[in-house]
N, C-alpha and C positions, 0 to 999 in steps of 0.2 A: 504492499500500500504505499503511496505516496507521502511525502512529508507534508503534514496539515498546516494552513494558516492559522493564527491565534483564533480561537471562541472564545469569547469573553462572556461568563455567565456569573451569576450573583453566586455567593456561598448557600447552597441549598443541597440539604444532605441525600434526599432521594432523589431518583431519576423524575425528569419532569415530562411530561407527553407533550411533544412540540411545543415548547416555550421556547425554543432557539436561543439567542442571546437576548436577553430580556431585562437585564440589571448588570450593576457591578460599573468598573471604569472602563466606559466605551468610547470610542472616536465620536467627535461631533459631527451630525450629519453635514453633509455637502452638498450641494448643486452645482454641477458644471456643465458648459457647452462645449464641446468639442466640433472643428471643424477643419475635414482633411484640405490640406495644402498641397497643389492649388486646387481650386472648387469653383465652378462658375456658378454655383449657387449663391444666393445674397447671403445666405445664413441666417440664423435664428436670431431673434430678437432678446437682446440680453434682460431688456428689462420685464420680457413677458418669462423669461427663466426664472429671474429674481423672485416674480410674483409667484411663479410654481413653487418655488423653495418656501415661500412663506405660508402659502396654502398647506404645503406636506407638514410644515413644523405646527401650524395650528391643530391639522388633523392628528398628528401624534399627541398633543395636549388634550385635543377631545375626547378621543378614545383611550388616553391611555395605554398606548401603544408605540411599537417603532415599527417605521415603514420603510421600505427600502424599493426603489424604482429604478431602474435604467430602459430607457427607449431609443432606438436608433432609427433613423430614415435610412431606409435601405438604398434609396435611390442617390443620397447625398453623401452618407456616411455622418450625418451630423447628430448628435446626441444628447440626450440630458437624461442627467444623473442625480440619483440623491441617495447617499448610504450606499454606493454601489458595490463595497466588499463588505458590509456588512454580513455575517453568516445568519441564515434563517433554516429550519427545518423546510425540505422540500415538500414534502407529504406527497400527494397523488401527482402533482405536476410533472414528477419523474415519468409518469405512464406515457406521456407525448416521446419521451426519448427511447423508450424500450420499444414503443413503433416505429420510430424512425429507425432504430437498429435492427429490428426484425425485417422490416422492409428492404433493407440495404445488405442484409446476409442471408435471408431465405427467399429461394426463387422457385419459379415454375410449380409443379405439382406438391412439393413440400410444404407450398402454403395452406393446401386444403387438406392435409393430413389431417385424420379425425382424431381428437382427443379426448381421454377418459380421466375421469378423476372421482373423488370418494366424497361422502358427507363428512369426513373427518377433515377432508382438505377444506371445505367449506366452512367448517366450526373454526379451524385454526386461523383463517384469512380474515373473518368477519363480514363486512360488507359485501355482499355478491347477490347481487340482485338479477341478474343472469344467469350466472353459472349454478344457482342453486335450482333455478327450474330446469336443468340439462343433465343432472347426475345420471339418469337412466342411459340417455341418446348420446352424448356427449355434443362437442362441436368441432369445427376446425379452426385451426390456429389464425386464419383470416378472422373468423367469427368471435374468437377470443379477443385477438386485438382490439377488434370494433367495440366488444364489450368493456374492455379495458379503458379506451379513451371515451367513449360516447359516454357509457355510464359509470364510470370508474369503478368497475369491478374487481375485488383485491384479487380473489382466486383467478380470474382471467390473467391479472398481472403475475402472478407466481409462475402460473405456467407458461406463460410467455417468455418469463425471465429464463426457466428453465431450459427452455427452447434455444436462447441467446448466449447461452454459457453462464446464468446464475448474474448474481449482483455483479460480482467482478467483471463477468463478460461485458455489461455495462459500463462499469467504470472504464474499462481498459478502452472501450470505443469512445467514451468522451474524452480521455485521454488522448486517443488518436485525432480528435477534432480540435486538440489544443487546449483543454480545460485540465489544468492541473489543481483546480480547486474542490469542485464539487467531489464528495465522498459515499459513492454508493456501495452499501455494506450489507443491509440487511433487506429482506424481502417483507410483505405484509403479513401481521400487522406492525412487527419490529420496527421497519422503518420510520414509525410515527412516534417512536420514543427516543428523544435526545438526552443522553447522559450528562450531567452536569461537567464541563469540561472537554467533551467530546465533540470532535467535528465529523464523528460519524453522522451518513444521512443528511448532511446541511450543504449546501450551496450559498452564493452569492447573486443579487441581483445581474452585477456584472457578467458573469459566467453562464447564467440560464440564458439572458439575450443573447451572446454571443454563440451559445449553442444552437439556439433555435434559428438565429440568422443563417448559419453555417449549414444544417440541414433542411433548410429550406432555398438556398442559393443556386442549386444545380450540378454543385461538385461533388455533393454527398451522395444524394438520391436523384433516380433520372426522373425525368418530367413526368410518367405516370404515379411513378411513388410519390414525388411530392404532392400531386393531385390528390391521391388517394389518403395521404396523412391529412391535409388539410379539409378533406370531407368529413374525415371521421372527427378532427377538432372543430368544424362547423358546427356538427351534431352533438357537441357538448351539451349534456342535459342539465348540467349545473352552473352554465357559466351565464345565464341571463340576467343575474344581479351583479354581476362581477365586472370586468373590462366593457363588456357589451353595453352595460346602464351607463357607463361612464365617456365612453366614446360618442364623437360628435354626432349630429343626426346625418343620414345618409352613407357613414362610415361601414363597414362589415368586418366582423370579428371573427376569425377561429381561434378558438383558444384551449387551453386544459386547465382546469381549477384543481386546489389540492386545499384540504385543511382538517383540522384534528385538534381538539383542546383548545389552545389561544392562537392558531396558526391560521391565516387564510392566505392563500396565495392563486395568483393567475396569471399563466404566460401566454401570450398572443401575437398572433400577425394582425395588425391592423389594415384596411385596405382603404384608402381615401376613393372619392369619386373619381380622381384622376388615375387610376390605377396605380399610383405610388403608394410602399407600403411601407408601415412601420412595426418593427417588431419590440415588443415590451414585457418586460417581467414586474409584476408588482407582487411583491412579499411583504407579510406585515405578521406581527404577533401580539399579542396582548402582553404589557407588561407583568400583569397579576395573573399567576399562573394557573389559577383558580377560575378566571374568566374565561366565557367561550368567545370565539372569534365574532366578527362583525363583517357581513357582506359589503355594507355602505362604505366601510373604509376602504376597501380595495376600491369601489366603483368612483369614489371621490378622489382618490389618489390617481386612479387612471386619467378621471377627467381633468384635474388640475396639470399634468403633465401633457397627455395629448393635446390640450389647450394651447401648448406652445407651437405645435405644429402645425395647427389649424389657424392662428391668428399670427403667429410670429415669423412667417417666412415673406 
């Protein structure tokens, strides 16, 4: 396993379910604009970026939470970032990358291999709304990936992970993308438990935004597989109250959400009416480990940052 970056967590004796880095001596929030040089783009409005920074800081106060966002315009390379290198538990957002790795490594008839599992597998994994209905007849790998992304089915993720080399196989695949930050160690449901001081099963907004941009840029997956991944993400059944709710009117969102305990996340490709796309990760965690996550925090955080790309060009 790679050498992890520091994860700052308050002094808590017991394991915390998806609280990520919620307390302790942590870096101050930062908002940045990066513009490639040379660039024909007029660039983002720095006043709009500062306004987004203020909105995000206010949301952290309002919801007693920590927010991390990185959004990158795939046409210009311009990016807005807030707490880009802060670690968070990624929860079920990981399922999008398991799907991408499956598409990139499993081909032809192997994708339609029929898979079976047991009631014990369902009981261990937890939330499994699709696979619990098919213990008797099974599903193909493609149907399992569909269930993992669209319905966030935990047993489906575990079975897909087994096919692509387990958590280590996915961790290695992210490393090949250039991600030396994300730590994929466990499957469901253990990936939802972050031990104090551990970086296992965590990522950063910067890492996940870069990963999503790379799996969608045409160099990692072919055109048909990118279309398939975006189709699955566009059908995400739990995304309507997250980045979709914060996107400007007329913009389309293909996303993968994740959440448990105090963590609520969403990663997405957001496409403007002109066809240009923004890749964004919104990762949030409540500062009180006993508090439940709030979808509105993700939606409002997305709105604050996407507004820069709407009005700041």
